C-alpha positions in Angstrom: 19.2 8.5 -33.0 20.9 5.8 -35.0 18.5 4.1 -37.1 21.0 2.1 -39.0 22.7 0.8 -35.9 22.0 -2.8 -36.1 23.4 -3.8 -32.6 21.1 -0.9 -30.8 18.0 -2.1 -33.1 18.6 -5.9 -31.8 18.9 -4.7 -28.3 15.7 -2.5 -28.5 13.6 -5.3 -30.0 15.0 -7.7 -27.2 14.1 -5.1 -24.7 10.6 -4.3 -26.0 9.9 -8.1 -26.2 10.8 -8.5 -22.8 8.9 -5.6 -21.6 5.6 -6.9 -23.5 6.1 -10.4 -21.8 6.3 -8.8 -18.4 3.1 -6.7 -19.2 1.1 -9.9 -20.3 2.5 -12.1 -17.3 1.2 -9.2 -15.2 -2.3 -8.9 -16.8 -2.8 -12.7 -16.5 -1.8 -13.0 -13.0 -4.6 -13.5 -10.7 -4.7 -13.6 -6.8 -7.3 -16.0 -5.6 -7.2 -14.6 -2.0 -8.2 -11.3 -3.1 -11.6 -10.5 -2.0 -13.6 -7.7 -3.5 -16.4 -6.3 -1.5 -19.2 -4.2 -2.9 -21.7 -2.4 -0.6 -25.1 -2.6 -2.3 -26.1 0.1 -0.2 -23.8 2.6 -2.2 -25.5 1.3 -5.3 -28.3 3.8 -6.5 -31.4 2.6 -8.4 -32.6 5.1 -10.6 -36.1 6.1 -10.6 -36.5 5.3 -14.1 -35.9 1.5 -13.1 -39.3 -0.2 -13.8 -38.3 -3.8 -13.1 -38.4 -6.0 -10.0 -37.0 -4.5 -7.0 -35.3 -5.7 -3.5 -34.6 -4.2 -0.1 -33.0 -7.2 1.1 -32.1 -10.5 -0.4 -34.8 -12.1 2.2 -37.4 -10.3 0.3 -37.0 -12.8 -2.6 -40.1 -14.7 -2.9 -41.6 -16.9 -5.7 -43.7 -13.7 -6.8 -40.5 -11.9 -6.9 -39.0 -14.7 -9.1 -42.0 -14.7 -11.6 -41.9 -10.8 -12.0 -38.0 -11.1 -12.5 -38.5 -13.9 -15.2 -41.2 -12.0 -17.0 -39.1 -8.8 -17.0 -36.1 -10.8 -18.3 -38.3 -12.1 -21.0 -39.1 -8.9 -22.4 -35.4 -8.8 -23.0 -34.7 -6.3 -19.9 -31.8 -6.7 -17.3 -32.4 -6.5 -13.7 -30.6 -3.7 -12.1 -27.2 -4.2 -11.3 -27.7 -3.8 -7.4 -30.0 -6.6 -7.4 -27.9 -8.7 -9.5 -25.0 -8.1 -7.1 -27.2 -8.9 -4.2 -28.2 -12.3 -5.8 -24.6 -13.2 -6.4 -23.3 -12.2 -3.1 -25.8 -14.7 -1.3 -25.2 -17.3 -3.8 -21.6 -17.0 -3.2 -22.2 -17.0 0.6 -24.3 -20.2 0.2 -21.9 -22.0 -2.3 -18.6 -21.2 -0.4 -19.9 -23.3 2.6 -19.5 -26.5 0.2 -16.8 -28.3 -1.2 -16.7 -27.7 -5.0 -14.7 -31.0 -5.6 -15.6 -34.4 -4.5 -13.4 -37.5 -4.8 -15.1 -40.8 -5.3 -13.0 -44.2 -5.3 -14.4 -47.0 -7.2 -13.4 -50.6 -7.8 -11.5 -51.5 -11.1 -14.6 -53.4 -12.5 -17.4 -50.7 -11.2 -18.7 -48.2 -13.6 -20.2 -44.8 -12.8 -22.6 -42.7 -14.7 -22.5 -38.9 -14.5 -25.8 -37.2 -15.1 -25.8 -33.4 -15.8 -22.7 -31.1 -16.6 -19.1 -31.5 -15.2 -16.6 -28.8 -15.9 -12.9 -28.8 -15.4 
């Protein structure tokens, strides 16, 4: 309404800056306690999908793994239903164990870590 009003322009820019900071803060927030559940029974597998199939996570066998590896070597993805089934089972297994282990060593002792460490 008043493009030449310097005071109004400064207040507008300050308000816009605060708004953008608030939006960014909200976008970056993460709730560690939030659990997302997906019911794999609600996911439809198209008839055109020709890759390895699972009725239950307990159906995974060495033959199924070999079939999945062959499918993926052909640059094809397993269906999202089966990927979710695997992720859910892995999460169930991994959540039982601690993800961080503290080790105390003496000042003159040395430790060698083999493999990847992250964090």
